[in-house]
N, C-alpha and C positions, 0 to 999 in steps of 0.2 A: 881067343875062342878056339874050338876044335876045328881044324881045317877040313876034316871029313864029316862034319855034322850033317845029318841026313836032310835037314830042311834047306840047306844051301841050294839055290836054284841051279839046274844043269846049265853048263856053258859058262859059268862065271870064271873069268880069267884070274887065277890066283897068283899070276906072275906080274900083275900090273896094279899099282896102287890106285885106288878110287877116291875121288874127292869126298864122297859121302862117308866112306869108311874111315878115311883119315880124320875127318871132323868128328866122327863117332869116338875115335880114340882120344882126341883132344878133349872131348866133353866127358870123358870117363866111361864111355860105353864099352860093351863087350862084343859087338858085332863087327869085328874087323879081323884082318889076317896079318900074318907076320910082315908081308910086303907093305901093308898100310902102316903098321907100327914103325917100321924102319924109315919110311918116308916122312911120317909125322915127326920122328925124332930128328931126322936130318934137317927138316925145316926149322925146328926149334934151335938147332945148333947155329943156324944162320941168323934167326931172329928169336931171341929167348922169350919174347912176349907173345909168341904165336898162340900158345894155348890160352892166354888171357884174352887175346883178340877174339878167338873163336867163342869163348864164353860170353864176351861182351855182345857179340852178334846175337847169341841165343837169348841173352837177357833183354836186349832191345825188342826182339820178336815177342817175348812174353808180355812186356810192358805195352807194346803196341796193340796186341790182341786184347789185353785187358781194357785199354782205352777205347778201342773200337767197339767192343761188346758192351761195356758199361756206360760210356759217355756218348758214343756216336750211334748207338742202337743197331749196329750191324748184326745180322742174324745168319749170315752165310759167308764162308771164307773159301778162297781159292789160294792154296799155299803151294807155290811153284818152286821146285828145288828144295823140297821139305827135308831131304836127307833121311837118316835112320832115326826113328822115334827115340827120344830120350825122355827123362822125367819132365813133367809139365809140358805136355804136347798142346798144340793149338786147340784141339777139340776139348781137352780137359779144362783148359782155362776158360774158353768161351762157353762151354756147356755148363760149367759151374755157375757162371753169371746168368746165363739164359738157357735153361734146358731146352733141347730141341734145335739148338743152333746147328747148322749143317756145315760140314767141312769136307773139302776135296783136297787131298794131298797129291802132289805130282812130283815124281822123280824119275831119272833115267837110269838109276842103279838098281839092278835086279835084287840085290841083297836088301836094300832099303825098302823096296816094294814088298818083298816076301815077308820081311819082319813086320812091316806096317799092316799087312793083311792079317797076320796072327794077332796083333794087338787090337785091331778094329773088328775082329770077328764078333758078331752079336750086337754091334752098334749100328743101328739102321741110319743114323744121321751123319756118319763119317765113312769115308772110303779113301783108298789110295790107288792111283793109276800109274802105269809105266808109260811115260811120255817125256819128250824133250822140249825145253823152252824154245829151242830153235825152230820148232814147228808149232807155233801158237794155235793155229786153227785146229790142229789135231787135238789139242787140249780142250779147246772150247767146244768142239763137236763130239767129244768122247761120250758114249752113252751114260757113263757114270757121272760125268760132269752135268749132263743135261738132266739126269735124274734128281740130282741134289741142288743144283744151282738154278734159281729163277732169275734170269738176266733182266727181267722187267722190274726187279727190286734191287736195292743197293747191295753191293758185294764188297767184301774186304779182300783186295788183291794183295797178297803177301809175296814180296820178292826180297827175302832176307838172305844176304850173303850169297847171291846167285849171279847177279849181273857182272861181277868182276871175273866170272868164268866165261863170259861172252866177249870175245875180242871185237874190236871195231870192224874187222873184216866180215863178221857175221851180222853187222848192222843192228845193234841193239835198239836203236831208235825205231826201226820198222817193227821189231818184235813188240815193243811197248805200244805202238800205234794199233797193232792188231789186237792186243789184249785189252786195250782201252775201248775199242770200238763198240763192243756190245754192252758196256757197263751203263747202268741207269744213273741219272743224277742222284747225288747222295752217296755214291760209292766212294770208297777210299782206297788209296794205295799206300803201302808201307814198304820202304826201300832202305836197305843198308848195303854199303859197298866199301871196300878198302880204298882209302884216299891217300894219295902220294904227297899231299901238301906238307905234312909234318916233317918228312925227311925225303925230299924229292930225289936226291942222289942215291940214297940207299934203296929207294923203291925199285930201281933197275935190278939190284942184286936179288931182291925178293922175287921178282918176276922170273929171273933166270933160274932160281932154285926150284920154283914150281914147275917150270918147263922141263927140268931134268928129272924130277922125282914123281910127278903125278900125271895121270892120263889126260888131265885138262889143265892148260896153262892159266895164269891169272893176269889180269890187266888192272893195275892200279890207276885210278883216275883222279883228276883234280876236282875240287868242289864245284867249279863251274861246269865241268863235264857231267858230274853226277846230277846237278840241278836240272839238266835237260831231260832226265828221266821222269820229271814231274810235269812235263808239258801237258797242258790241258787240266791240270789239277791246281788248286789253291793250297799252298802249304799251311798247315795248322801250326799254332804256336808249339814250340819255339822255333819253327822253321827247320832248315837243313843244318844240322849241328853234329858235333862229335857225339857218337852214340851214348856215352855216359851222361851227356847233358840233356838227353831227351827223356823228360818226365822221370828223373832219376829216383831210385829207391834210397840211394845213399850217395854221398859225394864220391867222385872218382878222379882219375888223372886223364882227362879227355883225350888230348891230341896224341899221347904216347901210345895209344892202342890202335891207331890207324883207321878205326871204324867210324864211318860217317853215316848218319841215318836221318830219316824224316818221314812224315806222314802227310799225304795230301788228300784233299776232298774234291770230288768231281761235281762241279756246279752245272747250271743250265747253259752257260755260255762257253766260250773257248778257253776260259781259265787264264790265270795270271801267275803261273808257277814262278816262284822266287820272289813274289811281291812282299812276302813276310819272312823271306829267308835271309 
């Protein structure tokens, strides 16, 4: 893209790669800069399947939204860490199934939010806000969130490929507790996260490469650690699995792509996360 494009928000640091813009390049988008492209290529040189992993995360998100809208009856979504909009956005998938479905996108990248606002102009049922998952209450209390999300009704909470950018030192468990607290019974959570179980020794190399090249490091977790993100939710079939195995559109090579994913439903009680996983 043109680095001097007039719509780029003021203050954007063009000397530091952004996770949202690196993912945009991996997914074939155009809203990224040379620094992002260089970082994206460098990570591919470390793990050649990186672009395929990013696309699998995206594919899981679309399948999860389709399931939640068509089968679970969810009519409002909170997509945190939404990134730069690409083809088949959450609101497009959900609103095609159920017109009027409401969507709030959340990202902490200025470029992602600015481009999202352009795309969503004129859509009264979808919005994008600038906020960080590390401050969940600010997301929940944001005027746009309150305008579109009725927390007395079931919500689809989407956390696709975001929690691996939250290190243990930032206490992701407490973040999940805060996000779960206002949700009504019948709400669902969709989580995907990079899992180190397939190649635990090589996982350290991946983490080091992210730390060197991107503004946000990555934390690959074991399946058991990822399972804790579903605390209070009952996993729906097929449980917490490699992303290509979750309601697949076509056969894939599950474990080779690092991505683990699942969807959970919030019941009336404390939940038994992992019982079906």
